[in-house]
C-alpha positions as a Markdown table, in Angstrom:
| # | Residue | x | y | z |
|---|---|---|---|---|
| 1 | Met | -45.6 | -48.1 | 16.7 |
| 2 | Pro | -43.8 | -51.2 | 15.4 |
| 3 | Asn | -40.3 | -50.0 | 16.2 |
| 4 | Ala | -39.3 | -46.6 | 17.5 |
| 5 | Thr | -35.6 | -47.1 | 16.5 |
| 6 | Asn | -36.6 | -47.0 | 12.9 |
| 7 | Thr | -36.1 | -43.4 | 11.7 |
| 8 | Tyr | -39.2 | -43.6 | 9.5 |
| 9 | Phe | -41.5 | -44.4 | 12.5 |
| 10 | Ala | -39.7 | -41.9 | 14.7 |
| 11 | Glu | -40.3 | -39.1 | 12.2 |
| 12 | Leu | -43.8 | -40.2 | 11.6 |
| 13 | Ala | -44.6 | -40.2 | 15.4 |
| 14 | Arg | -43.1 | -36.7 | 15.7 |
| 15 | Gly | -45.3 | -35.4 | 13.0 |
| 16 | Val | -48.4 | -37.0 | 14.5 |
| 17 | Glu | -47.6 | -35.7 | 17.9 |
| 18 | Asp | -47.0 | -32.2 | 16.7 |
| 19 | Gly | -50.2 | -32.2 | 14.6 |
| 20 | Cys | -52.3 | -33.5 | 17.5 |
| 21 | Ala | -50.8 | -31.0 | 20.0 |
| 22 | Lys | -51.8 | -28.1 | 17.7 |
| 23 | Asn | -55.4 | -29.4 | 17.9 |
| 24 | Gly | -55.5 | -29.9 | 21.7 |
| 25 | Tyr | -54.8 | -33.6 | 21.8 |
| 26 | Cys | -52.3 | -35.5 | 23.9 |
| 27 | Val | -50.7 | -38.5 | 22.3 |
| 28 | Phe | -49.1 | -41.6 | 23.9 |
| 29 | Phe | -46.9 | -43.9 | 21.9 |
| 30 | Cys | -46.0 | -47.4 | 22.8 |
| 31 | Asn | -43.1 | -49.2 | 21.1 |
| 32 | Ser | -44.2 | -52.8 | 20.5 |
| 33 | Asp | -40.9 | -54.0 | 18.9 |
| 34 | Asp | -43.1 | -55.8 | 16.3 |
| 35 | Asp | -44.2 | -58.1 | 19.1 |
| 36 | Pro | -48.0 | -59.0 | 19.0 |
| 37 | Ala | -48.0 | -59.9 | 22.7 |
| 38 | Lys | -46.7 | -56.4 | 23.6 |
| 39 | Gln | -49.2 | -54.8 | 21.3 |
| 40 | Arg | -52.1 | -56.7 | 23.0 |
| 41 | Asn | -50.7 | -55.7 | 26.4 |
| 42 | Tyr | -50.4 | -52.0 | 25.5 |
| 43 | Leu | -54.0 | -52.0 | 24.2 |
| 44 | Arg | -55.3 | -53.7 | 27.3 |
| 45 | Val | -53.6 | -51.1 | 29.6 |
| 46 | Leu | -54.8 | -48.2 | 27.5 |
| 47 | Gln | -58.4 | -49.6 | 27.6 |
| 48 | Glu | -58.2 | -50.1 | 31.3 |
| 49 | Lys | -57.2 | -46.5 | 31.8 |
| 50 | Ser | -60.1 | -45.4 | 29.5 |
| 51 | Ala | -57.8 | -44.0 | 26.9 |
| 52 | Ser | -59.1 | -43.7 | 23.4 |
| 53 | Thr | -57.1 | -46.0 | 21.1 |
| 54 | Gly | -58.4 | -44.3 | 18.0 |
| 55 | Trp | -60.0 | -47.5 | 16.7 |
């Protein structure tokens, strides 16, 4: 998520989380603050933990 303080992304994240929960999925969100280095780090950590990134 580019920026969790943006109300659009916060509402979008909530909808995604609710929809996934109804279908038995657990969602983890990472706020990257529009920083490519943070995005790469989050992806690396998720891959190391064998989490599906959905890509």
